[in-house]
C-alpha positions as CSV (number, residue, x, y, z in Angstrom):
1,M,-15.5,-17.3,-7.4
2,S,-13.4,-20.0,-8.7
3,A,-10.0,-19.7,-7.6
4,T,-6.9,-22.3,-7.7
5,I,-3.2,-21.7,-6.9
6,D,-0.3,-22.8,-9.3
7,T,2.9,-20.9,-9.1
8,A,4.5,-22.4,-12.0
9,A,1.3,-21.1,-13.6
10,V,0.4,-18.3,-15.6
11,A,-2.7,-16.6,-13.1
12,R,-5.8,-15.4,-15.4
13,I,-9.2,-13.7,-14.5
14,N,-12.1,-15.3,-16.9
15,G,-9.1,-17.0,-19.0
16,V,-7.5,-13.2,-19.9
17,A,-3.3,-13.6,-18.6
18,L,-2.1,-11.6,-15.8
19,H,1.4,-11.8,-16.6
20,G,3.6,-13.8,-19.4
21,P,4.8,-17.2,-19.1
22,A,7.8,-18.0,-16.4
23,V,7.4,-14.4,-15.0
24,A,7.4,-13.9,-11.5
25,V,5.5,-11.2,-9.7
26,A,5.4,-10.3,-6.2
27,P,1.7,-11.7,-4.8
28,E,0.8,-7.9,-4.1
29,A,1.5,-6.6,-7.5
30,L,-0.2,-10.1,-8.8
31,R,-3.6,-8.9,-6.9
32,Q,-3.4,-5.2,-8.0
33,R,-3.4,-6.9,-11.4
34,A,-5.8,-9.1,-11.0
35,C,-8.3,-6.3,-9.7
36,T,-7.5,-3.9,-12.9
37,E,-8.5,-6.9,-14.8
38,L,-11.6,-7.5,-13.0
39,L,-12.4,-4.0,-13.8
40,R,-11.5,-3.7,-17.1
41,Q,-13.7,-6.5,-18.2
42,A,-16.8,-5.3,-16.5
43,A,-16.2,-2.0,-18.3
44,Q,-16.0,-3.6,-21.6
45,R,-19.4,-5.6,-20.1
46,E,-21.2,-2.6,-19.6
47,G,-20.2,-0.9,-23.1
48,L,-17.8,1.9,-21.6
49,L,-15.1,0.0,-23.4
50,G,-14.1,-1.4,-26.7
51,V,-14.6,-5.6,-27.1
52,D,-11.2,-5.1,-28.9
53,D,-9.2,-3.4,-26.1
54,A,-5.9,-5.4,-25.8
55,P,-5.6,-6.8,-22.0
56,A,-1.5,-6.1,-20.9
57,T,0.7,-8.8,-19.5
58,D,2.8,-6.2,-18.0
59,G,0.1,-4.6,-15.7
60,A,0.0,-1.5,-17.5
61,I,-3.8,-1.0,-19.5
62,S,-4.4,1.6,-22.3
63,E,-5.5,4.9,-21.8
64,A,-9.3,3.9,-23.2
65,A,-9.4,1.3,-20.4
66,T,-8.5,3.7,-17.7
67,A,-10.9,6.1,-18.8
68,A,-13.5,3.4,-18.6
69,I,-13.0,2.2,-15.1
70,D,-13.3,5.9,-13.7
71,A,-16.4,5.8,-15.9
72,L,-17.4,2.3,-14.6
73,L,-16.6,3.1,-10.9
74,E,-18.2,6.7,-10.8
75,R,-21.5,4.9,-12.4
76,E,-21.5,1.8,-9.9
77,L,-20.0,3.1,-6.4
78,A,-21.9,5.3,-4.4
79,V,-19.8,7.7,-2.0
80,P,-22.1,9.9,0.3
81,E,-21.2,13.1,1.0
82,P,-19.8,13.4,4.9
83,S,-21.6,14.9,7.2
84,D,-20.2,18.2,9.5
85,E,-20.9,15.6,12.1
86,A,-18.7,13.1,10.9
87,C,-16.1,15.5,10.2
88,R,-15.8,16.9,13.1
89,R,-15.6,13.1,15.0
90,Y,-13.1,12.3,12.7
91,H,-10.8,15.3,13.3
92,A,-11.1,14.9,17.0
93,A,-9.8,11.3,16.8
94,H,-7.1,12.0,14.1
95,A,-6.3,15.7,15.0
96,A,-2.6,14.8,14.8
97,R,-2.6,13.5,11.2
98,Y,-3.2,17.4,10.1
99,A,-0.1,18.7,12.3
100,A,1.7,21.3,10.6
101,G,5.1,20.7,11.1
102,E,5.3,17.3,12.6
103,R,9.0,15.7,11.8
104,V,10.4,12.4,12.7
105,R,14.2,11.4,13.1
106,V,14.0,8.2,11.8
107,R,16.2,5.3,10.7
108,H,15.4,2.1,8.6
109,I,16.6,-0.9,7.2
110,L,15.4,-1.5,3.6
111,F,14.9,-5.0,2.1
112,A,13.7,-3.6,-1.2
113,V,11.2,-5.5,-3.7
114,T,12.8,-6.0,-7.2
115,P,11.8,-7.8,-10.2
116,G,12.0,-11.5,-9.4
117,V,13.1,-11.3,-5.8
118,D,11.0,-14.3,-3.9
119,V,8.7,-12.4,-1.7
120,V,8.4,-14.4,0.7
121,A,12.3,-15.2,1.3
122,L,12.3,-11.7,1.6
123,R,9.9,-11.0,4.3
124,E,11.5,-13.7,6.4
125,R,15.0,-11.5,6.2
126,A,12.9,-8.6,6.9
127,E,11.4,-10.1,9.8
128,G,14.4,-11.9,11.2
129,A,15.8,-8.3,11.2
130,L,12.5,-7.1,12.6
131,L,13.5,-9.3,15.4
132,D,16.7,-9.3,16.0
133,V,17.4,-5.3,16.4
134,R,13.9,-5.0,19.1
135,C,16.0,-8.0,21.2
136,H,19.1,-6.4,20.8
137,D,20.2,-5.0,24.2
138,G,23.0,-2.2,23.7
139,T,25.8,-4.6,25.2
140,A,27.9,-4.7,22.1
141,G,27.4,-1.6,20.2
142,D,24.6,0.0,18.1
143,G,22.7,-3.3,16.7
144,F,20.4,-1.3,14.4
145,A,22.7,0.5,12.5
146,D,25.3,-2.9,12.3
147,A,22.3,-4.0,10.3
148,A,21.5,-1.6,8.3
149,R,25.1,-1.5,7.4
150,A,24.9,-5.0,6.4
151,L,21.4,-5.6,4.9
152,S,20.0,-2.3,3.9
153,N,19.5,-1.7,0.1
154,C,18.8,1.5,0.8
155,P,22.0,4.3,0.6
156,S,21.2,5.3,4.6
157,G,22.5,1.4,5.0
158,A,26.2,3.1,4.8
159,E,24.9,5.5,7.4
160,G,23.6,3.1,9.9
161,G,20.4,3.5,8.2
162,H,19.6,7.4,8.9
163,L,17.2,9.6,7.2
164,G,17.4,12.3,9.6
165,W,14.7,14.5,10.6
166,V,11.4,14.2,8.0
167,E,8.2,15.6,7.3
168,A,5.3,13.6,5.8
169,R,6.0,15.6,2.2
170,D,9.6,13.7,2.5
171,C,7.9,10.7,2.4
172,A,6.2,8.2,0.3
173,P,2.7,8.4,1.4
174,E,2.3,4.9,2.3
175,F,5.4,5.4,4.4
176,A,4.3,8.3,5.9
177,R,1.1,7.0,7.2
178,E,3.0,4.9,9.6
179,L,5.2,7.5,11.1
180,F,2.9,10.6,11.2
181,G,0.3,11.7,13.4
182,K,1.0,9.0,16.0
183,T,3.4,8.4,19.6
184,E,5.3,5.5,19.0
185,V,9.6,6.1,19.5
186,G,11.5,2.8,19.4
187,V,11.9,0.0,16.6
188,L,8.2,0.0,15.6
189,P,7.0,-3.6,15.9
190,R,6.1,-4.4,12.3
191,L,7.5,-4.0,8.9
192,V,6.6,-1.1,7.0
193,H,5.0,-1.7,3.4
194,S,6.0,1.1,1.1
195,R,5.9,0.5,-3.5
196,F,10.4,0.5,-2.6
197,G,9.9,-2.9,0.0
198,L,10.0,-3.8,3.6
199,H,11.3,-1.5,5.9
200,V,12.8,-2.1,9.8
201,V,11.8,1.6,10.6
202,E,13.3,3.1,14.5
203,V,11.9,6.9,15.7
204,Q,14.4,8.0,17.2
205,A,12.7,11.2,18.3
206,R,9.9,13.3,17.4
207,E,8.6,16.9,17.4
208,P,5.0,17.6,17.2
209,G,4.0,20.5,15.2
210,V,1.3,22.6,15.2
211,V,-2.4,21.2,15.0
212,P,-4.9,23.0,13.5
213,E,-8.5,24.1,14.8
214,F,-11.1,22.2,12.9
215,A,-12.4,25.2,10.7
216,A,-8.6,25.2,9.3
217,V,-8.9,21.3,8.0
218,R,-12.7,20.9,7.7
219,C,-11.9,20.2,3.8
220,A,-8.9,18.0,4.0
221,V,-11.2,16.4,6.6
222,A,-13.8,15.7,4.5
223,V,-11.7,14.7,2.0
224,A,-10.2,11.9,3.7
225,L,-13.8,10.5,4.8
226,R,-15.0,10.5,1.1
227,Q,-11.5,8.7,0.2
228,Q,-12.4,6.3,3.1
229,S,-16.2,6.0,1.6
230,F,-14.7,5.2,-1.8
231,V,-12.2,2.3,-0.7
232,T,-14.8,0.4,1.0
233,A,-17.9,0.8,-2.1
234,L,-14.4,-0.2,-4.3
235,R,-14.0,-3.2,-1.9
236,Q,-17.3,-4.2,-2.1
237,Y,-18.1,-4.0,-5.8
238,L,-14.4,-5.9,-6.7
239,H,-15.7,-8.6,-4.6
240,V,-18.6,-9.0,-6.0
241,L,-16.9,-9.1,-9.6
242,A,-14.5,-11.4,-8.1
243,G,-17.2,-13.9,-6.8
244,A,-18.5,-14.0,-10.6
245,A,-15.0,-14.3,-12.3
246,I,-13.2,-17.4,-12.8
247,V,-9.8,-16.2,-11.5
248,E,-6.7,-19.0,-11.9
249,G,-3.3,-18.3,-10.1
250,V,-4.2,-15.5,-7.6
251,D,-5.3,-15.7,-4.5
252,L,-8.0,-12.5,-3.9
253,E,-9.3,-13.8,-0.3
254,G,-8.4,-11.1,1.9
255,A,-6.6,-9.0,-0.2
256,D,-8.8,-6.3,1.2
257,Q,-5.0,-3.9,1.3
258,S,-4.7,-4.5,-2.3
259,L,-7.2,-4.1,-3.7
260,V,-7.8,-0.6,-4.0
261,Q,-4.1,0.8,-3.9
């Protein structure tokens, strides 16, 4: 894979632009566009999509391209059916994820990713806030609430960042994955990434809910394992496609998390 990075240039896959001139795209969104374009072009090479299908510079591909990519992945990716033993092992290791009625009382500070935002500078501000609230000793009031009021882009900032008691269904999936099925209480030692931006999160209390028997969640466990296998296979396939492509203006190295979102 030939890759060159120039923040002033238009990012391209095999000469196809991923955005318009002078349009800033967040790195994660740019990697996602690059992966989609790799798949769109592969579908064309395999005869699943017409050569007249027009690429998009706004990240939105055609309905025909979406269907062709689905057909391509169904043909190219081998996703094995998980065995009963594998499902039981997974359930034993992650039983809390399937708890019914699990709740957490949480507050957060949101650093929203919006069009044109300097993502590097935003991350620096978020990491600085995380460090500040983790190091706050409580002798000068509620440091978390003060930071939320001053910095958060969420309406909850006016209430010190409080979201109250929430269940997984109340949250974006990527946010819920960082909160539920865990035991941590207090300010999480890492930023939480979601579709809305970067979050400094404090878990104030947990209610574990009821953990069901394996038989009751066997199907859900199998779905989770199939999804893991699909993600692994897709990641490998994308790396093969990227290795054979001319990649300009976007860094796909180490982009495992954004390859398959």
